[in-house]
C-alpha positions, 0 to 999 in steps of 0.5 A: 452368619456373617463374621465381621472382619477385624484388621490385623495388628502386628506386635513388634519391638524396636530398639531406641537408644538401647531401649527395646520398645514393644509396640502394637501397629495396625495394618490399615487397608490403605498404605497412606492411612492417617496415623494415630499415636496412642500413648497409654497411662499408669499402670497400664500399657498399649494393651489398653488400646487393643479393642480400639485398634481392632475397631478402627485399625482398618482405616487408620494406622494406629501405633501404641508403644509401651513406655520404658518400665511398662508392659513388654518394653525392656529398658537397660539397667540404669535407665533414668525413669523421669517423664522427660526421658520417657518423652525422649524415648517415645520421640526417638521411637517415632523418628525410627518409624519415620512418622513425620505427621500424626495425631496424638491420643493421650491418656493419663501419663500420655499427657506428660509424654505427648505434650512434651513431644508436641512442644518440642516439635509442634509441626508434627501434630495433626490433631489431639485426642485427650482422654482423662489426661490432665493439663490444668491444676483445677483438674487435680483431685485432692487425692491427686494433689496429695500424691503429687506432693511426694517428691525426692527429699520429702520424708516418707515419700517413697513409702506413701507412693508405694501404695499405688502399686498394690493389687487393691489400688490397681483394681481400684483405678479401674473400678472407682467411678465406674457405674457398673463395675461388672462391665469391667473385665478383670484382664486389664488390672490383672495384666497391669499388676503382673507387670508392676510385680516384675523385677525392677518395675516397682523402683521404676514406678516409684521414680516416676511417681516422685517425678510427677510434680515436674508435669504440673510445673509444665502445665503453663507451657503445655497450655501455651502450646495449645493456645498458640497452635490450636490443634484440632481436638477431641476431649473425652472424659470419664466424669467418675475419674478419682484423680482427674476431675471433670473441671480438668476436661472443661479447662481445655476449652479455655485454650481450645474453644473449638474442641469437642467435649464429651463427658461419659458416665465412666471412670478413669479407664473410660475405654474399658466400659465406654468403647462403644461411645469413644470409638465412633467419636475417634473415628469421626474426628480422624475422618474429619482430619483426613478430609480434603479442605474445601 
């Protein structure tokens, strides 16, 4: 019997401006392996990338941090939970690691974090993998629009966004739009709910939910960056996503006409059931980025 070798993954912490950032980092076979920074979504953390890292971490240096207010990352009391602040921390994290050039994998909340970083320092981005990460208004479902309408000062806003953090909603984000929910291991939503229920986490998530409208305001800026810099791109999308629709996936082709587009029969957390499809796509994309120019 042959047992396949899985690359090792280190689990570390790094202090970034007083935030103790937890991250996973693969140990590739080559010290000069291409770098992929994986940016997770809500309400998850770097845990969502664990199987992808196991599959591809021998060929690429794959780094997945938890944001402040998520997963195992510890933020100091008084931390300002806004998307611009999350992006600042992750950018500082990449600086501390000495990452000069890297590809981005953005999912869900990873879009507002990653695109803010890319706009500020476009020379660092070698390529872009987009997985159910919206940057276009037409990609917002009615449910997403209703939730984004909640912002500071709107009566009842905090109560309305509070439903996002309940166990049924957490589980529903995984199951909705998934053709066969029995293929979903409960580990993901169970771990997500555990972290959501930690002291102080709900207040952090409420603040981010009320700040989400700032991302929609930034869509034109991100689209301009895409058009101007034309990074090599791969767009992979679970077409059953209840928040970010298929129209949002197709919209990327307006600004990135050479991007590869792959629509999967999956939900928002497409990696959970579509890993066997997504991993080869990511591998092929990163391999082409690393190939010498002819």
